[in-house]
C-alpha positions as CSV (number, residue, x, y, z in Angstrom):
1,X,-3.5,36.9,-6.8
2,X,-4.0,33.5,-5.3
3,X,-1.3,31.6,-4.0
4,X,-2.2,28.9,-6.4
5,X,-1.6,31.1,-9.3
6,X,1.5,31.8,-7.6
7,X,2.9,28.3,-8.0
8,X,1.9,28.3,-11.3
9,X,2.4,31.4,-13.2
10,X,6.7,32.1,-14.3
11,X,8.0,35.0,-12.7
12,X,10.5,37.1,-15.1
13,X,13.8,36.1,-15.1
14,X,17.0,37.4,-14.4
15,X,19.2,35.7,-16.3
16,X,18.2,33.7,-19.2
17,X,20.0,30.1,-18.9
18,X,21.5,29.1,-22.4
19,X,19.7,26.4,-23.8
20,X,22.2,23.5,-23.0
21,X,21.7,23.8,-19.3
22,X,17.8,24.2,-19.7
23,X,18.3,20.4,-21.0
24,X,20.3,19.5,-18.1
25,X,18.3,20.9,-15.6
26,X,15.3,19.6,-17.2
27,X,16.9,15.7,-17.8
28,X,17.9,16.2,-14.4
29,X,14.0,16.3,-13.0
30,X,12.5,13.8,-15.6
31,X,15.0,10.9,-14.2
32,X,14.4,11.9,-10.8
33,X,10.5,12.0,-11.2
34,X,11.5,8.3,-12.3
35,X,14.0,7.1,-9.6
36,X,11.5,8.5,-6.6
37,X,8.1,10.5,-8.3
38,X,6.7,13.5,-8.3
39,X,5.5,13.8,-4.0
40,X,9.6,12.9,-2.9
41,X,11.0,15.0,-6.1
42,X,12.6,18.2,-4.1
43,X,13.7,21.5,-5.4
44,X,16.6,21.1,-3.1
45,X,17.1,17.2,-4.8
46,X,17.2,18.7,-8.6
47,X,19.6,22.1,-7.3
48,X,21.6,18.7,-5.6
49,X,22.0,16.5,-9.1
50,X,22.6,19.5,-11.0
51,X,24.8,21.5,-9.2
52,X,22.2,24.5,-9.3
53,X,21.6,26.7,-6.3
54,X,18.0,27.1,-5.6
55,X,17.9,30.3,-5.3
56,X,18.6,29.9,-9.2
57,X,16.2,27.4,-9.8
58,X,13.0,29.5,-8.4
59,X,14.4,32.7,-10.2
60,X,13.3,30.3,-12.9
61,X,10.6,28.5,-12.0
62,X,8.3,29.8,-9.6
63,X,8.2,26.0,-8.1
64,X,7.7,22.9,-8.5
65,X,5.3,22.2,-11.0
66,X,5.6,25.0,-13.0
67,X,9.3,22.8,-13.5
68,X,8.2,19.4,-14.2
69,X,6.0,20.9,-16.7
70,X,8.2,22.7,-18.1
71,X,10.2,19.5,-18.0
72,X,8.1,17.5,-19.5
73,X,6.7,19.5,-22.3
74,X,10.6,20.1,-23.1
75,X,11.6,17.1,-23.4
76,X,8.9,14.4,-23.2
77,X,8.2,12.4,-26.7
78,X,8.6,13.9,-30.2
79,X,6.4,16.4,-32.1
80,X,3.9,13.9,-34.9
81,X,1.7,17.2,-36.3
82,X,4.6,17.1,-40.2
83,X,3.1,13.3,-40.1
84,X,0.8,12.7,-43.3
85,X,1.3,9.7,-45.3
86,X,-1.7,9.9,-46.6
87,X,-3.7,7.1,-44.6
88,X,-4.4,7.3,-40.5
89,X,-3.2,3.6,-40.1
90,X,0.1,4.9,-41.6
91,X,-0.1,8.0,-40.0
92,X,-0.1,5.8,-36.5
93,X,2.3,3.4,-38.0
94,X,5.4,6.0,-38.5
95,X,4.4,7.8,-35.2
96,X,5.6,4.5,-33.6
97,X,8.6,4.3,-35.9
98,X,9.9,6.8,-34.7
99,X,9.5,5.6,-30.8
100,X,12.1,3.2,-29.4
101,X,11.4,0.6,-26.8
102,X,13.7,2.4,-24.4
103,X,11.9,6.0,-24.3
104,X,8.7,4.1,-24.4
105,X,9.9,2.3,-21.0
106,X,11.2,5.8,-19.7
107,X,7.6,7.0,-20.7
108,X,5.7,4.9,-18.8
109,X,7.5,5.3,-15.6
110,X,7.2,9.7,-16.0
111,X,3.6,8.2,-15.9
112,X,3.7,6.5,-13.1
113,X,5.6,9.3,-11.1
114,X,2.9,11.5,-12.1
115,X,-0.3,9.1,-12.1
116,X,-1.0,10.3,-8.4
117,X,0.3,13.3,-8.2
118,X,-1.8,15.2,-10.9
119,X,-4.5,13.4,-8.5
120,X,-3.6,15.3,-5.1
121,X,-1.7,18.3,-6.3
122,X,-4.5,20.9,-8.0
123,X,-1.4,23.3,-9.2
124,X,0.8,20.5,-11.1
125,X,-2.3,19.1,-13.0
126,X,-3.6,22.8,-13.2
127,X,0.3,23.6,-14.8
128,X,-0.2,20.1,-16.8
129,X,-2.6,21.6,-18.4
130,X,-2.4,25.3,-18.9
131,X,1.6,23.5,-20.7
132,X,1.4,20.1,-22.2
133,X,-2.4,19.2,-22.2
134,X,-4.0,22.6,-23.7
135,X,-1.5,23.4,-26.2
136,X,-1.6,19.5,-27.8
137,X,2.7,20.0,-28.6
138,X,3.0,16.6,-29.9
139,X,0.6,17.9,-33.1
140,X,-1.7,14.3,-32.4
141,X,-4.4,16.5,-32.7
142,X,-3.4,17.5,-36.6
143,X,-2.9,14.3,-37.5
144,X,-6.5,12.9,-36.2
145,X,-8.2,16.3,-37.9
146,X,-6.3,15.2,-41.5
147,X,-8.6,11.9,-41.2
148,X,-11.3,13.7,-40.9
149,X,-10.7,15.6,-44.0
150,X,-9.1,12.8,-45.7
151,X,-13.0,11.3,-45.1
152,X,-11.9,8.9,-43.0
153,X,-12.7,9.4,-40.1
154,X,-16.8,10.9,-39.3
155,X,-15.9,14.3,-37.6
156,X,-18.3,13.6,-35.5
157,X,-17.5,10.0,-34.2
158,X,-17.4,9.9,-30.6
159,X,-13.9,7.9,-30.2
160,X,-11.9,11.1,-31.4
161,X,-12.0,12.5,-27.8
162,X,-10.9,9.9,-26.7
163,X,-7.7,9.1,-28.7
164,X,-5.2,10.7,-26.5
165,X,-6.7,8.5,-23.0
166,X,-6.5,4.9,-25.0
167,X,-2.7,5.8,-25.9
168,X,-2.3,6.7,-22.3
169,X,-3.9,3.5,-20.9
170,X,-2.3,1.1,-23.5
171,X,1.2,2.4,-21.8
172,X,0.2,2.0,-18.1
173,X,-1.9,-1.1,-18.4
174,X,0.4,-3.5,-20.7
175,X,2.9,-3.6,-17.6
176,X,-0.3,-4.1,-15.2
177,X,-2.0,-7.2,-16.9
178,X,1.1,-8.6,-19.1
179,X,4.1,-7.8,-16.9
180,X,5.9,-6.4,-19.9
181,X,7.1,-2.8,-20.4
182,X,5.0,-1.4,-23.8
183,X,7.0,-1.8,-27.0
184,X,6.8,-0.8,-30.4
185,X,5.5,-4.4,-31.7
186,X,2.6,-3.8,-28.5
187,X,1.8,-0.7,-29.8
188,X,1.2,-0.8,-33.2
189,X,-1.1,-4.2,-32.8
190,X,-3.0,-2.3,-30.4
191,X,-3.6,1.2,-32.7
192,X,-4.6,-1.4,-35.5
193,X,-7.0,-4.1,-33.5
194,X,-7.9,-1.1,-30.9
195,X,-7.7,2.5,-31.7
196,X,-8.0,2.2,-35.9
197,X,-11.2,0.4,-35.2
198,X,-12.9,2.8,-33.3
199,X,-12.0,5.7,-35.4
200,X,-13.1,4.1,-38.5
201,X,-16.4,1.7,-37.8
């Protein structure tokens, strides 16, 4: 096993944390990511913030990449795979309605904290792909597949593969282009004007 494998492969846990304690740790990790970014986040800082020993952290998570990826997976966003309004536009609008402007602000801050790190830290990139991207825990793919089955989107539509990219891009671009945080009104307009036409044209 390589050093990289060791950095992202969970170790056998000697004693499992309670769900409440695990949630507290994950929230602290995400708060630190927003405050200082990935590069400056340390296991020692997490231990201090949560009044936990570093030894306990390393018994539960093999290192910072795994801890960050698990925190994102367990506390980032909401599952939307159960949304089925009968139309793709209705589904997208329901997705946005489940968010609030404060959540969107926090999501954007998280992405800013990670966007550079995923290009410079291969362990983090691999952990994020293994734990978050590939499993699609939010269920966006399920919404798109239902739209295909209803005949709203052609199965060979090239835009299908890019939906996650354009949604992330919208969150990151709004502060840069308009000097405003993304909010629900902006996302609804973006869905109707950009995402839906690209899928249903």
